[in-house]
C-alpha positions, 0 to 999 in steps of 0.5 A, a space after each residue: 493532470 486532468 488531460 491526463 486522466 481524460 485519457 485513462 480516467 474520463 470519470 475522475 476529471 470531475 475530482 481534479 483541484 488547483 493546488 496554490 499554497 506555498 507548501 508542497 502538496 506531498 508535504 502538506 499531506 505527507 505522502 512520503 512518510 506514508 510510502 515509507 509506513 506502507 512498506 515498514 511491517 512496524 505501523 505507529 498507533 495514534 495513542 503510542 501503540 504499534 502494529 507489526 506485520 508479518 507475512 508467512 506461507 500460510 497467513 499474515 500475522 498482526 500482533 498489536 502492542 500496548 504504548 506507554 498508556 499500558 501502565 496501571 491497574 485495574 479498570 485503568 488499566 482495562 480502559 487503556 488496552 480497550 483505548 490502543 485495541 479499538 485504534 488498532 481495529 481502524 487502522 488494520 482494516 487500513 492496512 489491509 487496503 493499502 497494502 492490498 493483504 488477501 488471503 488468512 489474516 490472524 490478529 492479536 489483540 492485547 488481551 482484555 477481561 471484559 467480554 463487553 470490550 471484545 466485543 466493541 473490538 470486533 464491532 470495531 472492525 467490522 464497520 472499519 472494512 466497510 469501506 472495503 471493495 474486497 470481500 472481507 469477513 471477520 470472525 470474533 474474538 476468541 478467549 485468547 485475543 485472537 481474531 480471523 479475518 479473510 480478504 479476497 486480494 482485489 490487486 494483482 490476483 485479478 487479471 488487468 483489463 486494459 480498458 479498466 485504470 483501476 485494474 492495473 498492477 501498482 509499482 513504485 518506481 525508484 530514481 535518480 533526481 535526474 530521471 525523475 525531473 525527465 519522467 515529470 518535464 512536459 505538458 504531459 509527462 513523459 512518466 504519464 506516457 509511461 504508465 499509459 502504454 504499460 496499463 500500470 499505475 506508476 508512483 515515481 519515487 526519487 531514491 537518495 545515492 543512486 547513479 544516474 540512469 539507475 532505477 528500481 521498481 517495487 510492487 505495491 503489495 506484501 512479500 509473497 507476491 513480490 516476486 510475482 509482480 516482479 516478473 510482471 514489471 519485467 514483462 510489461 518494460 519488454 512488451 514496451 521494449 518490443 513494441 518500440 523496436 517494431 516501430 523502429 525506436 531505439 530503447 535503453 532497459 537497464 535491470 531492474 534490482 529485486 527488492 530485498 529481503 528485509 528492506 523497508 
């Protein structure tokens, strides 16, 4: 890992720590679950509520749904609604970063009667987006509980700089377990070499049911950008093929399956 980082991002080498526990690292930090949540339009909240993220031509809509604790009357119900909205505010800021959602985002919070509670939710969203490296603007809640957020997408709308790994495009590569073992073997893994040569971050994931040699490339971002990023992935692989042909090496490319609409 350190030798790989030394080649592409030497400034990150001091952050590497040896993990020697018996529990696999991905299981300890629920990495697979996080990836599945990122690809799903429904995101659960800790208190039983959920977010529903929908991509349209003009904007991204995020609907906040309440959980079982929403039932009640008077102040207890208002408090339950506030708790769900505050949890949603934190999670929304996180989803914007993870999915690299850009443009206009409209959030439909659960209606609150108390204006002071609306202010609390607004302040929570502003605080949560402070960690975002992209430019984010947040409007106050309307009387109907709607909030408009504008965010400049950082990942794919900027041209990748080969000398700056942070600007490289990111993809999920789904393969069968034989190919996974092949790509992750060696002192400096073949996956690391592939990522470095393509100037792209590649997250490897084993896909059940894939025949030997089949693979799929999935962009990290929302559906609107999927087609463009799919073409970027193809062009990157074709460039690698052209370079290999010039050097006399044989490279075989399997056609990349396009991400089906609605697939998680």
